[in-house]
C-alpha positions in Angstrom: 86.1 21.8 59.9 85.1 21.9 56.3 86.1 24.7 54.0 83.5 27.0 52.5 82.9 26.8 48.8 83.5 30.1 47.0 82.3 31.4 43.6 85.8 32.2 42.5 85.9 29.3 40.0 82.4 29.7 38.7 81.3 31.7 35.8 78.2 33.6 34.7 75.0 32.3 33.2 72.9 34.1 30.7 69.1 33.7 31.1 66.3 34.8 28.8 62.6 35.2 29.7 60.8 33.7 26.8 57.2 33.2 28.0 54.7 35.4 29.8 53.9 34.6 33.4 50.3 35.9 33.2 48.5 32.6 33.8 51.3 31.1 35.9 50.9 30.4 39.6 52.0 33.2 42.0 55.1 31.2 43.1 56.3 31.1 39.5 55.8 34.8 39.1 57.8 35.4 42.2 60.7 33.2 40.9 60.8 35.2 37.7 60.8 38.5 39.6 63.5 37.1 42.0 65.7 36.3 39.1 65.6 40.0 38.2 63.5 40.0 35.0 61.4 43.1 34.2 60.5 42.6 30.5 59.7 39.7 28.2 62.6 38.5 25.9 65.0 40.2 28.3 68.5 38.6 28.6 70.2 38.9 32.0 73.4 37.6 33.4 73.6 36.0 36.8 76.3 34.0 38.7 76.3 30.3 38.0 75.3 29.1 41.4 73.2 26.3 42.7 70.5 28.7 43.9 70.1 30.3 40.5 70.1 26.9 38.8 67.4 25.8 41.2 65.3 28.9 40.4 65.6 28.2 36.7 64.6 24.6 37.3 61.4 25.7 38.9 60.3 27.6 35.8 61.8 25.9 32.7 58.7 26.7 30.7 59.2 30.5 31.2 63.0 30.9 31.2 65.7 29.5 29.1 69.5 29.4 29.4 71.3 31.3 26.5 74.5 29.7 25.3 
């Protein structure tokens, strides 16, 4: 059997919502909402997982990674 991968070694990632989703497709709006954003220019912190990275990759024109 294979061992499950855990988040123990992974850190956090800070995301910033930089562009409005008004004229974006509905799927893009749902991704932004799913990430947990409520306001424009909001910075949030999420676990650095493949799922979160994939969501950010779907809307790179709306969200940026803060270093």
